C-alpha positions as CSV (number, residue, x, y, z in Angstrom):
1,X,0.0,0.0,0.0
2,X,1.3,3.4,-0.9
3,X,2.3,5.7,1.9
4,X,-0.5,8.2,2.6
5,X,1.6,11.1,3.8
6,X,5.1,12.1,2.8
7,X,7.1,14.5,5.1
8,X,10.6,16.0,4.6
9,X,12.5,19.2,5.4
10,X,14.1,21.5,2.8
11,X,15.7,25.0,2.6
12,X,13.2,27.9,1.9
13,X,13.0,31.7,1.9
14,X,10.5,33.4,4.2
15,X,10.2,37.2,4.3
16,X,13.6,37.6,2.7
17,X,15.3,35.2,5.1
18,X,16.8,31.8,4.4
19,X,15.1,29.2,6.6
20,X,14.3,25.5,7.0
21,X,10.8,24.4,6.0
22,X,8.8,21.3,6.8
23,X,7.0,19.9,3.7
24,X,4.1,17.5,3.8
25,X,2.1,15.9,1.0
26,X,-1.1,14.4,2.3
27,X,-3.5,12.0,0.5
28,X,-7.1,13.2,0.2
29,X,-10.2,12.3,-1.8
30,X,-8.7,14.4,-4.5
31,X,-9.5,17.7,-6.2
32,X,-13.2,18.6,-6.2
33,X,-12.9,20.1,-9.6
34,X,-11.6,16.9,-11.0
35,X,-14.6,15.0,-9.5
36,X,-17.0,17.7,-10.6
37,X,-15.7,18.9,-13.9
38,X,-13.0,16.5,-15.1
39,X,-10.0,18.5,-13.9
40,X,-7.4,20.6,-15.6
41,X,-5.8,19.6,-18.9
42,X,-2.3,19.4,-17.5
43,X,-2.9,17.9,-14.0
44,X,-2.4,14.2,-13.3
45,X,-2.4,14.4,-9.5
46,X,-5.9,12.8,-9.2
47,X,-5.4,9.3,-10.4
48,X,-7.8,7.2,-8.3
49,X,-6.5,4.9,-5.6
50,X,-8.6,2.0,-4.4
51,X,-6.4,0.5,-1.6
52,X,-7.8,2.7,1.2
53,X,-10.8,4.9,1.8
54,X,-9.8,8.4,2.6
55,X,-12.2,9.8,5.2
56,X,-12.0,12.3,8.1
57,X,-10.4,9.9,10.5
58,X,-7.7,8.9,8.0
59,X,-6.9,12.5,7.4
60,X,-6.7,13.2,11.1
61,X,-4.0,10.5,11.3
62,X,-2.1,12.0,8.3
63,X,-2.2,15.5,9.8
64,X,-1.2,14.1,13.2
65,X,1.9,12.7,11.6
66,X,2.7,16.1,10.1
67,X,2.3,17.8,13.6
68,X,4.5,15.1,15.1
69,X,7.2,15.7,12.5
70,X,7.3,19.4,13.3
71,X,10.6,20.3,14.9
72,X,10.4,24.1,15.2
73,X,10.7,25.0,11.5
74,X,9.6,28.5,10.7
75,X,7.5,27.3,7.7
76,X,5.2,24.3,7.2
77,X,4.1,23.7,3.6
78,X,1.1,21.4,3.2
79,X,0.1,20.1,-0.2
80,X,-2.8,18.0,-1.4
81,X,-3.9,17.0,-4.9
82,X,-6.5,19.8,-4.6
83,X,-7.5,22.4,-2.0
84,X,-6.7,22.2,1.7
85,X,-9.5,24.7,2.4
86,X,-12.1,22.6,0.6
87,X,-14.2,20.9,3.4
88,X,-15.2,18.2,1.0
89,X,-11.5,17.3,0.6
90,X,-10.1,18.1,4.1
91,X,-13.1,18.0,6.5
92,X,-13.3,20.9,9.0
93,X,-12.9,18.5,12.0
94,X,-9.6,17.2,10.5
95,X,-8.3,20.8,10.1
96,X,-9.3,21.6,13.7
97,X,-7.6,18.5,15.0
98,X,-4.5,19.4,13.1
99,X,-4.5,23.0,14.5
100,X,-4.9,21.6,18.0
101,X,-2.1,19.0,17.6
102,X,0.3,21.4,15.9
103,X,-0.5,24.1,18.4
104,X,0.4,21.9,21.3
105,X,3.7,20.9,19.6
106,X,4.5,24.5,18.7
107,X,3.8,25.6,22.3
108,X,6.2,22.9,23.6
109,X,8.9,24.2,21.3
110,X,8.1,27.9,22.0
111,X,7.6,28.8,18.4
112,X,4.7,30.0,16.1
113,X,5.2,28.5,12.6
114,X,3.9,30.0,9.3
115,X,1.6,27.7,7.3
116,X,1.4,27.6,3.5
117,X,-1.6,25.8,2.0
118,X,-3.1,25.7,-1.5
119,X,-6.7,26.3,-2.5
120,X,-9.0,27.0,-5.4
121,X,-10.6,30.5,-4.9
122,X,-14.1,29.3,-4.2
123,X,-12.9,27.7,-1.0
124,X,-11.1,30.8,0.3
125,X,-13.6,32.0,2.9
126,X,-13.2,33.6,6.3
127,X,-14.9,30.5,7.8
128,X,-12.4,28.1,6.2
129,X,-9.4,30.3,7.3
130,X,-10.5,31.0,10.8
131,X,-9.1,27.9,12.6
132,X,-5.7,28.5,10.9
133,X,-5.3,32.3,11.2
134,X,-6.5,32.2,14.8
135,X,-3.4,30.1,15.7
136,X,-0.8,30.7,13.1
137,X,0.3,33.1,10.4
138,X,-0.9,31.7,7.1
139,X,-0.3,32.1,3.3
140,X,-2.7,30.7,0.8
141,X,-1.4,29.8,-2.7
142,X,-3.8,29.9,-5.6
143,X,-3.4,28.6,-9.1
144,X,-4.6,31.6,-11.1
145,X,-2.4,30.2,-14.0
146,X,-3.2,33.2,-16.3
147,X,-5.0,36.5,-16.2
148,X,-6.9,35.5,-19.3
149,X,-10.3,34.0,-18.7
150,X,-10.2,32.6,-22.3
151,X,-6.9,30.8,-21.9
152,X,-7.9,29.6,-18.4
153,X,-11.1,28.1,-19.7
154,X,-10.2,26.9,-23.2
155,X,-6.6,25.8,-22.7
156,X,-6.4,24.8,-19.0
157,X,-10.1,24.1,-18.2
158,X,-9.6,25.5,-14.7
159,X,-13.3,26.0,-13.9
160,X,-13.2,29.5,-12.4
161,X,-12.9,33.1,-13.6
162,X,-10.7,36.0,-12.7
163,X,-13.5,37.6,-10.7
164,X,-13.5,34.5,-8.4
165,X,-9.7,34.9,-7.8
166,X,-10.2,38.6,-7.1
167,X,-12.9,37.8,-4.5
168,X,-10.5,35.4,-2.8
169,X,-7.8,38.0,-2.7
170,X,-10.1,40.3,-0.9
171,X,-10.8,37.6,1.7
172,X,-7.0,37.1,2.2
173,X,-6.4,40.8,2.5
174,X,-9.3,41.3,5.0
175,X,-8.1,38.4,7.2
176,X,-4.5,39.2,7.1
177,X,-3.5,36.0,5.4
178,X,-0.6,36.1,2.9
179,X,-1.1,35.5,-0.8
180,X,0.9,33.4,-3.3
181,X,0.0,33.0,-6.9
182,X,0.9,30.3,-9.5
183,X,1.2,31.2,-13.1
184,X,1.3,28.5,-15.8
185,X,3.9,28.6,-18.6
186,X,2.7,27.0,-21.8
187,X,-0.7,25.4,-21.4
188,X,-1.8,23.4,-24.4
189,X,-2.8,25.1,-27.7
190,X,-0.5,28.1,-27.2
191,X,2.7,28.6,-29.1
192,X,5.9,29.3,-27.3
193,X,5.7,33.0,-28.0
194,X,2.0,33.2,-27.0
195,X,2.8,31.4,-23.7
196,X,5.6,33.8,-22.9
197,X,3.4,36.8,-23.7
198,X,0.6,35.4,-21.5
199,X,2.8,35.0,-18.5
200,X,4.3,38.5,-18.8
201,X,0.8,39.9,-19.3
202,X,-0.3,38.1,-16.1
203,X,2.6,39.6,-14.2
204,X,1.3,43.0,-15.3
205,X,-2.2,42.1,-14.2
206,X,-0.9,41.1,-10.7
207,X,1.4,44.1,-10.1
208,X,-1.1,46.2,-8.1
209,X,-2.9,43.3,-6.4
210,X,-2.6,41.8,-3.0
211,X,0.1,39.2,-3.8
212,X,3.4,38.7,-2.1
213,X,4.9,35.8,-4.1
214,X,4.5,34.8,-7.7
215,X,5.6,31.3,-8.8
216,X,5.9,30.4,-12.5
217,X,5.1,26.7,-13.1
218,X,6.2,25.5,-16.5
219,X,4.1,22.6,-17.7
220,X,5.4,19.1,-17.4
221,X,3.7,16.2,-19.1
222,X,1.8,14.1,-16.5
223,X,0.2,10.7,-17.0
224,X,-3.5,10.5,-18.0
225,X,-3.8,14.1,-19.1
226,X,-4.9,15.8,-22.3
227,X,-1.4,17.3,-22.4
228,X,0.1,13.8,-22.4
229,X,-2.2,12.8,-25.3
230,X,-1.0,15.8,-27.3
231,X,2.6,15.1,-26.4
232,X,2.3,11.5,-27.6
233,X,0.8,12.7,-30.9
234,X,3.7,15.1,-31.4
235,X,1.4,18.2,-30.9
236,X,2.9,19.5,-27.7
237,X,6.4,20.3,-26.6
238,X,7.1,21.4,-23.0
239,X,8.4,24.9,-22.6
240,X,12.0,25.9,-23.2
241,X,14.0,26.7,-20.1
242,X,15.0,29.9,-22.0
243,X,11.4,30.8,-22.0
244,X,11.3,30.3,-18.3
245,X,14.4,32.5,-17.8
246,X,12.8,35.2,-20.0
247,X,9.5,35.3,-18.1
248,X,11.3,35.3,-14.7
249,X,13.4,38.3,-15.8
250,X,10.5,40.2,-17.2
251,X,8.2,39.2,-14.3
252,X,10.7,40.3,-11.6
253,X,11.2,43.6,-13.3
254,X,7.4,44.1,-13.1
255,X,6.9,42.7,-9.6
256,X,9.6,44.8,-8.0
257,X,10.1,43.8,-4.3
258,X,7.8,40.9,-4.4
259,X,9.3,37.4,-4.5
260,X,9.3,35.8,-8.0
261,X,10.3,32.1,-8.2
262,X,10.0,28.8,-10.1
263,X,10.3,25.2,-9.1
264,X,10.3,23.4,-12.5
265,X,9.0,19.9,-12.1
266,X,10.7,17.4,-14.4
267,X,13.2,20.0,-15.6
268,X,15.8,18.8,-18.0
269,X,13.8,15.8,-19.1
270,X,11.9,15.2,-22.3
271,X,8.5,15.4,-20.6
272,X,9.5,18.5,-18.6
273,X,10.7,22.0,-19.4
274,X,14.0,21.7,-21.2
275,X,16.4,23.2,-23.7
276,X,18.9,20.9,-25.6
277,X,19.7,18.7,-22.6
278,X,23.4,19.8,-22.8
279,X,22.8,23.1,-21.0
280,X,19.8,22.2,-18.9
281,X,21.6,21.5,-15.7
282,X,23.3,24.9,-15.4
283,X,20.1,26.8,-16.5
284,X,18.1,24.9,-13.8
285,X,20.8,25.7,-11.3
286,X,20.5,29.4,-12.1
287,X,16.7,29.3,-11.8
288,X,16.9,27.6,-8.4
289,X,19.6,30.0,-7.2
290,X,17.4,32.9,-8.1
291,X,14.3,31.4,-6.6
292,X,15.8,30.4,-3.2
293,X,18.2,33.3,-2.6
294,X,17.0,35.8,-0.1
295,X,17.9,38.7,-2.4
296,X,15.9,37.3,-5.3
297,X,18.3,39.2,-7.5
298,X,18.0,39.1,-11.3
299,X,21.8,38.8,-11.6
300,X,21.4,35.2,-10.4
301,X,19.5,34.4,-13.7
302,X,22.6,35.3,-15.8
303,X,23.8,32.1,-17.4
304,X,26.2,31.3,-20.2
305,X,24.5,31.0,-23.5
306,X,24.3,27.7,-25.4
307,X,24.0,27.4,-29.1
308,X,20.5,26.1,-28.6
309,X,19.3,29.6,-27.8
310,X,19.4,30.3,-31.5
311,X,16.6,27.7,-32.0
312,X,14.6,29.2,-29.2
313,X,15.0,32.7,-30.7
314,X,13.9,31.4,-34.1
315,X,10.8,29.9,-32.6
316,X,9.9,32.9,-30.5
317,X,11.6,35.9,-32.2
318,X,12.6,36.9,-28.6
319,X,16.1,37.9,-27.5
320,X,17.5,38.6,-24.1
321,X,18.4,42.2,-23.2
């Protein structure tokens, strides 16, 4: 039987300071949008599992393990395959049990950790946030993906509109919770150039909104998705790492003091964001250095050019400043 919860520790940056974070991936019923509307075109995190029924009691046990693993880290990142704030995925009693368990552990250690959870905008409510923000400082990450309702609906099939995201931002601002936003680089049916322009345009859209961190997620090809079908048919190529470097540079220039970052999944592999495979490792190293350095400086994205950049420029007609 597959392990229900995975917990580890890793370096992170919080409020401009390098810290240690506790990371947990818990198993839930899965994303409600997947069950209700079929899910997003690039997301393969909701493959059904039949070896155990995930109910409130099981989730209490999973979250109890997370609380037990807490060793005084300043940040706890909790991921599910959907929305932590969705009571249909993580029942309220499981959240309250976790808050109580983690609160006791934090009191023993004399610390007050910061929590990062993810949610779709429809579940970002004061009621859902109350148990968390009453006991901890909290950031909620939302997958806006793009500022374009058309791309979000037709290419990503996300199932919400920009107005829903803006409503959720108002709730976060009103409650004092932090805000992190994910942007998607190269959803299906967009050319490389269109994908770049969409992400840069989305940075422009976010520049005056209540957002502290913007993370660019380049698409990687996951099993059982529409993107995988297009990939197998030769109709989709994951984004170039040069495209990711470009949008991070442009995005940081727009975002100013806000943190801009990227954690490319599957980077340097055929099904993930890649260049020519010869230069991928050093380009990925520069992206990670930029993303996880406290200064978040653009100079960290400077990387020696590879001959493959000519092919990228030919496809996009972009060039670096």
